[in-house]
NUMAR-423658 format. One line per 8 residues: number of its first residue (from 1); their letters; for each residue y, z, x of C-alpha. Coordinates in steps of 0.2 Angstrom, whole numbers, plus 5000, padded with zeros to 4 digits. Example, Ala and Ser with C-alpha at 12.3 -4.5 7.8 and 13.67 -1.06 7.14 Angstrom:
// NUMAR-423658
1> as> 4978/5039/5062 | 4995/5036/5068
//
This chain:
// NUMAR-423658
1> mtnassle> 6120/5112/4342 | 6134/5116/4327 | 6141/5098/4331 | 6125/5090/4328 | 6129/5083/4311 | 6145/5076/4314 | 6138/5067/4330 | 6124/5060/4320
9> rrlrselt> 6135/5054/4306 | 6146/5045/4320 | 6133/5037/4329 | 6125/5030/4314 | 6141/5022/4307 | 6144/5016/4324 | 6131/5009/4332 | 6116/4998/4326
17> gdvlfdgf> 6104/5005/4339 | 6091/5018/4335 | 6098/5036/4330 | 6085/5050/4332 | 6089/5067/4326 | 6074/5071/4317 | 6062/5085/4325 | 6047/5074/4330
25> srgryatd> 6058/5062/4339 | 6067/5075/4348 | 6051/5082/4355 | 6045/5066/4360 | 6060/5066/4370 | 6062/5084/4378 | 6048/5081/4392 | 6047/5071/4405
33> asfyqimp> 6034/5071/4419 | 6038/5088/4425 | 6033/5105/4417 | 6048/5106/4410 | 6053/5105/4392 | 6071/5105/4383 | 6075/5099/4367 | 6088/5087/4364
41> sgvvvpks> 6100/5088/4351 | 6097/5070/4348 | 6093/5052/4354 | 6100/5035/4354 | 6093/5020/4357 | 6107/5007/4362 | 6103/4987/4356 | 6119/4984/4370
49> mdealral> 6130/4991/4385 | 6144/4991/4374 | 6134/5003/4363 | 6126/5014/4375 | 6145/5018/4381 | 6152/5020/4364 | 6138/5034/4362 | 6144/5042/4378
57> aiardegl> 6161/5042/4371 | 6156/5049/4354 | 6144/5064/4364 | 6161/5066/4374 | 6172/5068/4359 | 6160/5080/4350 | 6159/5091/4366 | 6139/5086/4369
65> kvtprggg> 6131/5082/4386 | 6125/5066/4389 | 6108/5061/4400 | 6105/5044/4401 | 6084/5040/4402 | 6074/5026/4408 | 6056/5028/4408 | 6056/5047/4408
73> tsqcgqtv> 6043/5049/4421 | 6054/5061/4432 | 6043/5073/4441 | 6058/5087/4443 | 6065/5087/4427 | 6078/5076/4428 | 6078/5068/4411 | 6078/5081/4400
81> ndglvvdl> 6093/5091/4394 | 6098/5099/4378 | 6113/5086/4373 | 6112/5068/4369 | 6097/5057/4377 | 6100/5037/4378 | 6087/5029/4381 | 6089/5012/4391
89> skhlnqil> 6072/5006/4390 | 6071/4999/4375 | 6084/4985/4373 | 6095/4985/4392 | 6082/4979/4401 | 6090/4960/4409 | 6091/4949/4424 | 6109/4947/4423
97> sldvegrt> 6111/4934/4436 | 6100/4931/4451 | 6105/4922/4467 | 6086/4915/4475 | 6093/4908/4491 | 6107/4924/4494 | 6092/4936/4489 | 6100/4946/4477
105> cvvepgiv> 6100/4949/4459 | 6110/4960/4444 | 6101/4969/4432 | 6103/4981/4417 | 6095/4998/4422 | 6084/4998/4407 | 6072/4985/4416 | 6055/4990/4422
113> lddlnrql> 6052/4988/4441 | 6036/4977/4437 | 6045/4966/4425 | 6059/4962/4437 | 6044/4958/4449 | 6035/4948/4436 | 6050/4936/4435 | 6056/4936/4451
121> kkhglwfp> 6037/4930/4458 | 6042/4912/4452 | 6056/4910/4465 | 6042/4919/4479 | 6054/4937/4479 | 6051/4953/4475 | 6061/4970/4473 | 6049/4981/4487
129> vdvstasr> 6052/4999/4482 | 6036/4999/4475 | 6034/5017/4466 | 6018/5022/4458 | 6025/5021/4443 | 6033/5003/4443 | 6023/4998/4428 | 6036/5011/4417
137> atiggmag> 6050/5016/4430 | 6066/5008/4426 | 6077/5002/4438 | 6091/5014/4434 | 6079/5028/4436 | 6073/5023/4453 | 6091/5022/4456 | 6095/5039/4450
145> nnscggrs> 6080/5049/4460 | 6083/5036/4475 | 6064/5031/4474 | 6055/5025/4489 | 6038/5018/4486 | 6024/5016/4496 | 6030/5004/4508 | 6046/5011/4513
153> lrygtmrd> 6041/5011/4532 | 6047/4992/4532 | 6058/4992/4517 | 6065/5007/4516 | 6071/5016/4499 | 6081/5013/4484 | 6098/5016/4493 | 6093/5003/4506
161> ntlsmeas> 6092/4990/4493 | 6106/4994/4483 | 6120/4983/4486 | 6133/4988/4471 | 6133/4996/4456 | 6144/4994/4439 | 6145/5010/4432 | 6158/5021/4419
169> ladgtlgr> 6163/5039/4422 | 6161/5051/4409 | 6180/5048/4404 | 6176/5031/4401 | 6183/5025/4417 | 6173/5008/4419 | 6172/5005/4439 | 6161/4994/4453
177> fgevsrdl> 6154/5004/4465 | 6152/4994/4481 | 6157/4993/4499 | 6174/4995/4504 | 6182/4998/4519 | 6190/5016/4526 | 6208/5011/4520 | 6203/5002/4503
185> sdvaadds> 6211/4987/4507 | 6198/4978/4498 | 6202/4988/4481 | 6216/4982/4471 | 6230/4995/4471 | 6230/4998/4451 | 6211/4999/4450 | 6208/5017/4442
193> iralfrnm> 6194/5021/4452 | 6204/5019/4467 | 6210/5037/4468 | 6192/5042/4467 | 6185/5033/4481 | 6200/5040/4492 | 6196/5058/4488 | 6177/5055/4493
201> ldlgtrea> 6180/5045/4507 | 6192/5060/4515 | 6179/5073/4510 | 6167/5062/4520 | 6180/5063/4535 | 6181/5081/4532 | 6163/5084/4532 | 6157/5072/4544
209> deiaarfp> 6151/5086/4558 | 6143/5096/4545 | 6135/5083/4536 | 6129/5077/4554 | 6122/5094/4560 | 6115/5098/4541 | 6106/5083/4535 | 6088/5081/4539
217> kvqrrvgg> 6084/5065/4551 | 6071/5059/4540 | 6071/5042/4529 | 6064/5054/4516 | 6079/5063/4513 | 6084/5061/4493 | 6089/5079/4490 | 6108/5083/4485
225> ynldalvp> 6123/5068/4485 | 6121/5055/4498 | 6138/5062/4507 | 6132/5055/4522 | 6136/5037/4514 | 6155/5042/4516 | 6157/5046/4534 | 6167/5035/4545
233> rnapnnma> 6151/5030/4558 | 6145/5022/4541 | 6160/5011/4539 | 6160/5000/4527 | 6156/5012/4515 | 6147/5009/4500 | 6151/5018/4487 | 6135/5013/4477
241> hllvgseg> 6125/5024/4490 | 6135/5041/4482 | 6129/5037/4463 | 6111/5031/4472 | 6100/5049/4471 | 6113/5057/4460 | 6101/5059/4445 | 6114/5053/4431
249> tlafttkv> 6127/5066/4434 | 6140/5058/4442 | 6144/5040/4432 | 6134/5031/4417 | 6125/5015/4428 | 6128/5001/4418 | 6124/4985/4431 | 6115/4986/4447
257> elklwpvi> 6115/4974/4463 | 6099/4972/4470 | 6093/4966/4489 | 6079/4955/4487 | 6065/4951/4499 | 6052/4936/4500 | 6033/4943/4491 | 6020/4947/4502
265> rnkalgvc> 6008/4932/4504 | 5995/4940/4516 | 5988/4957/4518 | 5974/4966/4529 | 5969/4983/4526 | 5959/4998/4537 | 5953/5012/4526 | 5951/5024/4543
273> hfgsfyea> 5940/5037/4538 | 5939/5058/4545 | 5930/5069/4544 | 5943/5082/4546 | 5959/5083/4537 | 5969/5090/4553 | 5963/5076/4562 | 5970/5063/4550
281> mdaaqhlv> 5986/5071/4548 | 5988/5071/4568 | 5981/5053/4569 | 5995/5047/4558 | 6011/5046/4571 | 5999/5035/4583 | 5995/5023/4568 | 6013/5020/4563
289> klkpiave> 6013/5013/4581 | 6004/4997/4575 | 6018/4994/4565 | 6009/4993/4546 | 6021/4991/4532 | 6011/5007/4524 | 6000/5021/4528 | 5992/5030/4513
297> lvdrtmia> 5983/5046/4512 | 5970/5049/4500 | 5961/5066/4501 | 5943/5075/4497 | 5950/5079/4480 | 5958/5064/4476 | 5942/5054/4481 | 5930/5066/4470
305> lgrdiamf> 5940/5063/4457 | 5941/5045/4459 | 5921/5045/4458 | 5922/5053/4440 | 5933/5040/4431 | 5926/5023/4427 | 5940/5011/4430 | 5942/5019/4450
313> apvisaai> 5923/5021/4452 | 5918/5005/4459 | 5933/5004/4470 | 5928/5020/4478 | 5909/5014/4481 | 5916/5000/4490 | 5929/5007/4502 | 5921/5024/4505
321> kgdpdavl> 5909/5027/4518 | 5900/5043/4520 | 5910/5059/4513 | 5924/5058/4523 | 5939/5073/4521 | 5952/5061/4521 | 5956/5043/4522 | 5972/5034/4530
329> vvefaeed> 5974/5018/4520 | 5984/5006/4533 | 5991/4992/4525 | 5996/4975/4535 | 6008/4961/4528 | 6012/4949/4541 | 6015/4931/4536 | 6002/4923/4547
337> qadnllrl> 5985/4931/4540 | 5980/4930/4560 | 5992/4942/4564 | 5985/4953/4551 | 5968/4953/4556 | 5972/4955/4575 | 5981/4972/4569 | 5965/4977/4560
345> nqltelmg> 5958/4975/4575 | 5967/4985/4586 | 5966/4999/4572 | 5949/4999/4575 | 5950/5000/4594 | 5966/5012/4592 | 5954/5025/4582 | 5941/5023/4595
353> dlgfgwnn> 5954/5026/4609 | 5958/5042/4597 | 5941/5049/4599 | 5934/5043/4582 | 5916/5036/4579 | 5904/5035/4566 | 5893/5045/4576 | 5902/5061/4582
361> dtrkwggv> 5902/5078/4575 | 5915/5081/4559 | 5930/5083/4569 | 5930/5067/4576 | 5919/5059/4566 | 5927/5043/4556 | 5929/5024/4558 | 5938/5010/4550
369> veitepal> 5933/5001/4536 | 5940/4983/4534 | 5945/4976/4517 | 5953/4959/4516 | 5945/4954/4499 | 5961/4952/4488 | 5953/4960/4472 | 5947/4975/4483
377> qsgiadfr> 5964/4977/4489 | 5970/4977/4473 | 5958/4989/4466 | 5964/5001/4482 | 5982/4998/4476 | 5979/5003/4460 | 5969/5018/4464 | 5984/5025/4475
385> aaglnvmm> 5997/5021/4466 | 5987/5033/4451 | 5985/5046/4463 | 5996/5058/4452 | 5987/5055/4436 | 5970/5054/4446 | 5974/5071/4452 | 5982/5077/4435
393> smkqegkp> 5963/5071/4426 | 5955/5090/4430 | 5950/5096/4415 | 5953/5114/4415 | 5970/5127/4412 | 5976/5125/4430 | 5981/5109/4435 | 5992/5103/4452
401> vsfvedca> 6009/5107/4450 | 6024/5097/4458 | 6037/5107/4465 | 6034/5106/4484 | 6026/5091/4480 | 6035/5079/4491 | 6041/5087/4504 | 6044/5076/4522
409> vplpnlad> 6043/5082/4539 | 6043/5071/4556 | 6028/5064/4558 | 6022/5075/4575 | 6024/5089/4565 | 6013/5082/4549 | 5997/5090/4555 | 6001/5108/4558
417> ytarlnev> 6013/5108/4542 | 5998/5103/4531 | 5988/5116/4540 | 6001/5130/4537 | 6006/5125/4520 | 5987/5126/4514 | 5987/5144/4521 | 6003/5147/4512
425> farhgtsg> 5991/5141/4496 | 5975/5151/4500 | 5987/5167/4503 | 5992/5165/4485 | 5974/5162/4478 | 5974/5144/4475 | 5973/5128/4486 | 5982/5110/4485
433> tmyahase> 5979/5091/4483 | 5986/5081/4495 | 5990/5061/4497 | 6003/5048/4497 | 6014/5044/4512 | 6007/5048/4529 | 6016/5035/4538 | 6033/5044/4531
441> gclhvrpv> 6028/5063/4534 | 6031/5063/4514 | 6014/5070/4507 | 6013/5072/4488 | 6006/5090/4488 | 6001/5100/4472 | 5993/5118/4471 | 5984/5122/4457
449> lnlklekd> 5993/5132/4445 | 5991/5138/4427 | 6010/5139/4420 | 6005/5148/4406 | 6002/5163/4417 | 6016/5173/4424 | 6007/5177/4438 | 6005/5159/4443
457> vkamraia> 6024/5158/4438 | 6026/5171/4452 | 6014/5163/4463 | 6023/5146/4461 | 6040/5153/4466 | 6031/5161/4483 | 6025/5145/4487 | 6041/5136/4485
465> eeafalvr> 6051/5147/4495 | 6038/5148/4509 | 6035/5130/4510 | 6054/5126/4511 | 6055/5140/4525 | 6042/5127/4534 | 6052/5112/4530 | 6067/5118/4537
473> eykgshsg> 6058/5125/4554 | 6052/5107/4555 | 6070/5101/4550 | 6061/5091/4537 | 6066/5087/4520 | 6062/5099/4505 | 6066/5084/4494 | 6059/5068/4500
481> ehgdglvr> 6054/5057/4486 | 6058/5064/4468 | 6076/5070/4469 | 6081/5087/4463 | 6081/5090/4446 | 6077/5106/4439 | 6063/5112/4451 | 6074/5110/4467
489> sefhatmf> 6094/5109/4465 | 6090/5129/4466 | 6088/5129/4485 | 6099/5116/4491 | 6110/5132/4498 | 6095/5136/4510 | 6092/5117/4514 | 6110/5111/4517
497> gerlvadf> 6120/5128/4518 | 6133/5134/4507 | 6148/5121/4515 | 6139/5106/4509 | 6135/5114/4492 | 6152/5119/4489 | 6154/5099/4494 | 6141/5093/4481
505> revkqrfd> 6151/5103/4469 | 6167/5094/4474 | 6159/5079/4471 | 6152/5083/4452 | 6169/5090/4448 | 6180/5075/4454 | 6168/5063/4445 | 6164/5074/4429
513> pagvlnpg> 6176/5089/4428 | 6171/5092/4410 | 6153/5092/4416 | 6147/5080/4401 | 6134/5071/4412 | 6117/5078/4414 | 6123/5096/4421 | 6112/5108/4429
521> kivdapkm> 6103/5094/4443 | 6109/5095/4460 | 6123/5107/4457 | 6124/5123/4447 | 6107/5123/4443 | 6095/5135/4434 | 6082/5145/4443 | 6067/5133/4445
529> ddrslfrf> 6055/5146/4438 | 6067/5151/4422 | 6052/5150/4409 | 6062/5147/4394 | 6065/5129/4402 | 6045/5127/4403 | 6034/5116/4392 | 6023/5132/4391
537> kpdyrvae> 6036/5143/4388 | 6029/5164/4387 | 6027/5163/4368 | 6017/5146/4367 | 6002/5148/4358 | 5990/5135/4349 | 5983/5144/4334 | 5964/5142/4332
545> lktkldws> 5960/5128/4321 | 5945/5119/4314 | 5940/5102/4322 | 5927/5089/4318 | 5922/5083/4334 | 5914/5090/4350 | 5928/5092/4362 | 5920/5106/4374
553> aypgaggg> 5924/5098/4390 | 5941/5104/4388 | 5947/5121/4388 | 5959/5130/4373 | 5959/5131/4354 | 5949/5119/4343 | 5934/5120/4353 | 5943/5112/4366
561> fqgavemc> 5956/5099/4356 | 5971/5110/4362 | 5966/5106/4382 | 5964/5086/4377 | 5979/5084/4370 | 5988/5095/4385 | 5979/5082/4398 | 5994/5071/4394
569> nnngacrk> 6005/5073/4409 | 6018/5062/4404 | 6017/5050/4418 | 6017/5036/4407 | 6005/5025/4412 | 6004/5022/4395 | 6021/5012/4394 | 6016/4997/4404
577> leggvmcp> 6018/4981/4398 | 6006/4969/4404 | 5987/4972/4414 | 5975/4978/4402 | 5974/4984/4385 | 5985/5003/4384 | 5997/5003/4372 | 5997/4989/4363
585> syratrne> 6009/4995/4347 | 6019/5000/4362 | 6021/4984/4369 | 6026/4978/4352 | 6038/4989/4348 | 6045/4999/4364 | 6046/5013/4355 | 6042/5030/4363
593> kdvtrgra> 6034/5035/4346 | 6023/5021/4348 | 6014/5024/4365 | 6002/5035/4369 | 6012/5048/4378 | 6025/5050/4363 | 6007/5054/4351 | 6002/5066/4363
601> ntlrlais> 6018/5074/4365 | 6019/5075/4346 | 6001/5083/4345 | 6005/5097/4356 | 6021/5103/4349 | 6011/5100/4333 | 5996/5110/4336 | 6009/5126/4344
609> gqlgpdal> 6020/5126/4329 | 6034/5119/4337 | 6038/5106/4322 | 6035/5117/4309 | 6020/5122/4298 | 6006/5108/4293 | 6014/5097/4307 | 5997/5091/4311
617> ssdemmet> 5993/5082/4293 | 6011/5079/4290 | 6019/5063/4283 | 6028/5063/4302 | 6012/5064/4309 | 6005/5051/4298 | 6020/5040/4304 | 6018/5045/4322
625> lklcvsck> 5999/5039/4323 | 6004/5023/4311 | 6002/5012/4323 | 5989/5018/4335 | 5976/5003/4332 | 5964/5014/4339 | 5958/5003/4354 | 5951/5014/4364
633> acrhecpt> 5961/5008/4379 | 5970/5025/4384 | 5952/5032/4384 | 5948/5019/4398 | 5966/5015/4406 | 5974/5033/4405 | 5968/5041/4420 | 5969/5057/4413
641> gvdmakmk> 5958/5053/4398 | 5970/5054/4385 | 5959/5048/4370 | 5971/5044/4357 | 5958/5035/4345 | 5946/5050/4346 | 5962/5062/4342 | 5967/5052/4327
649> ievlaara> 5951/5053/4320 | 5954/5073/4320 | 5972/5071/4313 | 5966/5059/4299 | 5950/5072/4294 | 5963/5086/4294 | 5975/5075/4283 | 5961/5070/4271
657> ashgltlr> 5958/5088/4270 | 5974/5094/4264 | 5980/5078/4254 | 5963/5070/4251 | 5962/5050/4252 | 5972/5036/4245 | 5965/5021/4237 | 5967/5011/4253
665> drlvgylp> 5957/5024/4262 | 5942/5023/4251 | 5942/5004/4249 | 5941/5006/4269 | 5930/5020/4273 | 5917/5018/4259 | 5916/4998/4262 | 5897/5000/4267
673> ryaglasr> 5892/5010/4251 | 5900/4996/4239 | 5897/4980/4251 | 5879/4977/4242 | 5887/4979/4225 | 5901/4967/4230 | 5891/4955/4238 | 5883/4952/4220
681> faplanlr> 5897/4947/4213 | 5907/4939/4226 | 5915/4927/4217 | 5922/4942/4207 | 5926/4951/4222 | 5934/4938/4229 | 5945/4934/4217 | 5960/4942/4224
689> nsspllrk> 5962/4931/4237 | 5966/4916/4225 | 5977/4925/4215 | 5995/4929/4219 | 5997/4942/4206 | 5981/4951/4213 | 5988/4950/4230 | 6004/4960/4224
697> lferfagi> 5995/4971/4213 | 5983/4977/4228 | 5998/4979/4238 | 6007/4989/4227 | 5993/5001/4223 | 5981/5001/4238 | 5993/4994/4251 | 5985/4979/4257
705> sarralpa> 5998/4967/4263 | 5998/4951/4250 | 6001/4940/4266 | 5984/4943/4271 | 5969/4936/4263 | 5955/4948/4265 | 5938/4945/4272 | 5926/4936/4260
713> frsdvfvp> 5911/4943/4253 | 5898/4933/4251 | 5881/4931/4241 | 5869/4926/4254 | 5872/4942/4265 | 5859/4945/4281 | 5843/4951/4274 | 5828/4953/4289
721> paervgpa> 5814/4942/4288 | 5803/4954/4294 | 5804/4970/4302 | 5799/4961/4317 | 5801/4943/4324 | 5796/4934/4338 | 5782/4932/4351 | 5770/4948/4347
729> dgrevvlf> 5769/4950/4365 | 5787/4949/4370 | 5798/4961/4377 | 5804/4973/4362 | 5823/4975/4358 | 5831/4982/4342 | 5845/4971/4335 | 5857/4983/4327
737> tdtfnriy> 5864/4973/4310 | 5880/4981/4308 | 5889/4979/4290 | 5903/4968/4294 | 5892/4953/4301 | 5880/4957/4289 | 5891/4954/4273 | 5903/4942/4280
745> erenldaa> 5897/4932/4294 | 5877/4933/4295 | 5878/4918/4305 | 5882/4928/4319 | 5866/4938/4316 | 5857/4922/4313 | 5860/4915/4328 | 5857/4932/4338
753> lrvltagg> 5840/4932/4331 | 5838/4913/4336 | 5844/4916/4354 | 5834/4933/4356 | 5816/4924/4349 | 5819/4908/4359 | 5821/4919/4374 | 5802/4928/4372
761> yrvhlpkp> 5807/4944/4364 | 5801/4955/4350 | 5815/4959/4339 | 5812/4975/4330 | 5826/4975/4312 | 5822/4993/4308 | 5825/5000/4290 | 5830/5016/4286
769> asgsrplc> 5820/5031/4284 | 5824/5034/4265 | 5834/5023/4254 | 5836/5003/4253 | 5855/5003/4259 | 5856/4996/4275 | 5859/5006/4291 | 5878/5009/4296
777> cgrtflsa> 5888/5018/4310 | 5899/5026/4300 | 5914/5016/4309 | 5925/5013/4294 | 5923/5033/4288 | 5930/5036/4306 | 5944/5026/4302 | 5949/5035/4286
785> glvdeaka> 5945/5051/4293 | 5930/5055/4284 | 5920/5063/4298 | 5906/5070/4289 | 5901/5053/4279 | 5901/5046/4297 | 5890/5058/4303 | 5878/5057/4286
793> eldrlvsa> 5878/5037/4290 | 5874/5042/4311 | 5861/5053/4305 | 5853/5038/4296 | 5853/5028/4309 | 5846/5039/4322 | 5832/5041/4312 | 5828/5024/4311
801> fapfaarg> 5833/5020/4329 | 5827/5036/4338 | 5807/5031/4339 | 5812/5014/4348 | 5823/5024/4359 | 5810/5036/4364 | 5799/5021/4371 | 5815/5013/4380
809> vpivglep> 5817/4999/4368 | 5835/4995/4369 | 5846/4995/4354 | 5857/4980/4353 | 5872/4975/4343 | 5885/4960/4340 | 5901/4970/4333 | 5907/4979/4347
817> sclltlrd> 5915/4993/4339 | 5900/4996/4329 | 5888/4996/4344 | 5900/5008/4355 | 5900/5021/4341 | 5884/5025/4347 | 5889/5028/4365 | 5906/5038/4360
825> elaslrkd> 5907/5046/4343 | 5890/5048/4341 | 5890/5060/4356 | 5905/5068/4348 | 5895/5072/4331 | 5877/5076/4339 | 5872/5084/4353 | 5852/5083/4351
833> ndaravga> 5838/5072/4362 | 5838/5058/4350 | 5857/5056/4347 | 5858/5054/4364 | 5843/5043/4368 | 5852/5031/4355 | 5868/5032/4364 | 5857/5029/4382
841> haltfeef> 5850/5014/4374 | 5863/5006/4366 | 5869/4989/4372 | 5879/4974/4367 | 5873/4958/4365 | 5879/4952/4381 | 5875/4968/4391 | 5857/4966/4386
849> lvreaeag> 5856/4947/4390 | 5864/4951/4407 | 5853/4964/4411 | 5839/4954/4407 | 5845/4938/4417 | 5848/4950/4433 | 5830/4957/4432 | 5825/4937/4432
857> rlqlplgt> 5819/4941/4413 | 5829/4929/4404 | 5824/4911/4402 | 5833/4901/4388 | 5833/4882/4388 | 5853/4880/4387 | 5861/4863/4385 | 5880/4858/4387
865> vaekavvh> 5892/4862/4371 | 5908/4861/4379 | 5919/4860/4394 | 5929/4873/4391 | 5930/4889/4382 | 5944/4903/4380 | 5937/4921/4378 | 5948/4936/4369
873> ghchqksf> 5939/4952/4373 | 5937/4966/4361 | 5946/4982/4366 | 5931/4992/4365 | 5922/4979/4375 | 5936/4982/4387 | 5936/5003/4387 | 5918/5003/4390
881> safkpveq> 5918/4990/4403 | 5908/4979/4393 | 5918/4963/4394 | 5913/4956/4409 | 5895/4952/4402 | 5901/4941/4392 | 5909/4931/4404 | 5893/4933/4413
889> vlrlvpgl> 5883/4926/4398 | 5895/4910/4393 | 5894/4906/4410 | 5875/4902/4408 | 5880/4888/4397 | 5878/4872/4410 | 5894/4864/4411 | 5906/4877/4402
897> evktiess> 5922/4884/4410 | 5926/4900/4405 | 5943/4906/4403 | 5949/4925/4398 | 5965/4926/4388 | 5974/4941/4397 | 5977/4950/4381 | 5981/4966/4373
905> ccgmagaf> 5973/4972/4355 | 5973/4955/4344 | 5981/4967/4332 | 5970/4966/4318 | 5960/4982/4324 | 5950/4984/4308 | 5962/4986/4293 | 5975/4989/4303
913> gygadtyd> 5982/4972/4302 | 5978/4970/4282 | 5991/4986/4279 | 6006/4982/4271 | 6015/4994/4282 | 6007/4989/4297 | 6008/4969/4295 | 6022/4966/4306
921> asiemael> 6016/4977/4320 | 6000/4967/4319 | 6005/4951/4320 | 6020/4955/4334 | 6004/4962/4345 | 5995/4947/4341 | 6009/4936/4347 | 6011/4944/4362
929> sllpavrr> 5998/4933/4373 | 5984/4929/4361 | 5988/4919/4348 | 6000/4908/4359 | 5985/4905/4370 | 5975/4901/4358 | 5988/4887/4352 | 5989/4880/4368
937> adpdtlvv> 5969/4877/4369 | 5965/4859/4365 | 5957/4856/4350 | 5939/4853/4360 | 5940/4870/4368 | 5928/4884/4362 | 5939/4899/4356 | 5927/4913/4358
945> adgtscrh> 5930/4932/4352 | 5916/4946/4347 | 5925/4957/4336 | 5925/4954/4318 | 5943/4958/4318 | 5948/4948/4333 | 5941/4933/4324 | 5951/4934/4307
953> qirdgtkr> 5967/4938/4316 | 5963/4922/4327 | 5958/4912/4312 | 5974/4919/4301 | 5988/4916/4316 | 5981/4899/4322 | 5970/4891/4309 | 5957/4890/4324
961> ealhvarv> 5939/4895/4321 | 5933/4910/4334 | 5914/4912/4339 | 5903/4924/4343 | 5895/4923/4358 | 5878/4924/4350 | 5884/4907/4341 | 5889/4899/4357
969> lamsldra> 5871/4902/4363 | 5863/4897/4349 | 5874/4880/4349 | 5869/4879/4366 | 5849/4879/4362 | 5852/4867/4350 | 5860/4855/4361 | 5845/4857/4372
977> ksispaak> 5832/4852/4360 | 5843/4836/4354 | 5841/4828/4371 | 5827/4820/4378 | 5813/4829/4389 | 5818/4819/4404 | 5837/4825/4402 | 5833/4844/4397
985> etshg> 5843/4856/4405 | 5835/4867/4417 | 5831/4887/4410 | 5845/4899/4414 | 5840/4916/4419
//
């Protein structure tokens, strides 16, 4: 853009928020959750609404378009354009007022739905437009798309729950959009917005008959502008309902007034199983007669994919019986739980009346699995909410594509519509996935296509035209939830007729005559299959690149690295602010740069040459990945499996190959190699901690923050007392003595040995096959991108451990990041049987003890050590579902009340927290929940954390000592020994 430099200068001089015009930043805002990509000329992240409106005014003066943006999760291309993007999600996210008695609130448009509901919950209220993207969808974006959510059957859509809005027109005119009388007697004569309202109401009067004739009669109609809000029969007319669903094309929203509802207190779910998808769709019209608040479809494909996703597999196992073709999850949520249970019984009876039974043949096979346990209900809700990402987890070039994704038809036609739609897909050589809102006749339908191929783009066009013809035949809506954007706006003429499309243009012209606000959406849209607007444009190519790790599960260049990067569909699950771990750096900064999605987009643009030559190893890429703490949460919590920690290793390896290593990289990476020498001269090696001058020098030359004390080397490092200890006839176990515990905190290894031998185990402490240097997993080398060095360390380890693994001996470790390297990175570096066996037998200390206890083999005499313990889980424990055993083991200690701190990453993350340039971010992450929770714990409460870095962060931030579980158990053993035999605690197993 010729005006970009002038625009950038003015924005920087007049705004205090972020002004982003570099290619890497713009690239991160070029996509949303659709298949489109349009590079904006710049991005503004305003700190106040006044700044946002100032940015709008400057862009208008400079002749640029403006696109407001919230979570950037639109599936139809609503939030991409080539002008200025204004990101409201970072700062403009507050509740401005709350009327608990009147059940209303006023919010800024950037507030995230889940964050809003967390704040409302303490007042017994919630905002019930519960979209599946609630953890990152902003209210402004939901208003822009007229979002619906899974429970619209009871609560209605965004439009039904929006009372008023305040907004600025493109020319700067500010106005309040709410209920008005037809004669506008309740709007001041001098109100600058009054004339606009008059024009709109006149249009509604003029076109009332056409609107009645052409607008679909289904609740799930969110296409076009809501002209029906303007007709006389809806008087008094709510002008905000014209802005709802307008996709940022009419006005720039500054405030939204919402209608609130009492929170749901009781629920009961019936999972209705069907052997035939058609029969499931036909049954939906009957199931809604029981007045549930939702009936949600999960099809065979989604069930199968869910079984392969670690976080959802247990939910599928508990809720799904047999091998259904589809299930309908029917939700009842009346105030009285007895009423819900009654309806659940009626549901079972109704399924029987409809001819379904567990012993029937396929067509009428089925029945109801009743779910009353809250935890399982939540798991099912999370699985359904993740439906889009679950569908997108296919590791292949073709992906389920959103374009006929949320058409809505009347319920009696749903079965025939879906059957005919599948025939359309088959004619074009593909199949589709279907899930979601069966209660509303609005299914999320995605045919599998590869939009890098011209033939598949043509198939998409043909499918769209045929599918929309079916929708019109059934008098449904071609846009039932996710709006119009770039993908559906083109089809308004065939859906609504030319006359109403002309009315849409009239509305746009009256509100925004210069076409400043998000043009190309709803009116005057480009062709939906214009490949110049696609994420994968016709010239999209990824040159072959050399990679260090195994990416063979994915397609594309770099042995599949390309396919792994492209798994990110931009749906933004990584932007959640609470629950789980992902993404800790984003939670601290709220910057798109610092979220998994932003990093994946940057990687995709880099490897495809869109960010210039050598972008993969550039300084800008290092800045993009700087705050990635390699927590591996995305590996577990991203439903499409984007593993940014693993990808970061590849980038660091490329960087090391092209730019060499920094002093800090060498100090961190080669720690296992020089640790023995440092321990011999521990006082000298630790001198830096006590010398302010040395601290400053280390910060200047090695990038290690002067504000941190480094872990202290010690001369009495852990040395195995023998190659094996414990009863000669005891069950065998290998103890992996990792570098960190060996050189810094030998007490943990000593404690683990005591616990294992007290339990009667024969503990092996293997030595390397050659050389005297202790075994190491290579973790520090991986963190510096030194993959070959890491592999050399793992080769030594596998040689020592493989003979034990071959005999089925468990390999137990204390440091989660080290032990779990054997279950993760090792498999990406070696594919041989020895490596596989070592990985298969690798267990955390707590996993091993729980397994032994469940088998009845663990006999430990334990005594009371404290009344309470608070526990922080290591990120890698959570990523590999290895944290629950920590809780289980601690509960073996008599009288110990165990409370888990709901925390993300501790922020130390290996060497991350020691960096001069990452220290502040490290503390921000810790202060989100971990450190405040530890400070709240009374002095007698044990603080437990298995991770070395976690314990150091806790000590630095709170002056409290955190203990490894092994030490807690050793203390418990001591307590049991110290009391009289008559009062001794019983053994636990």
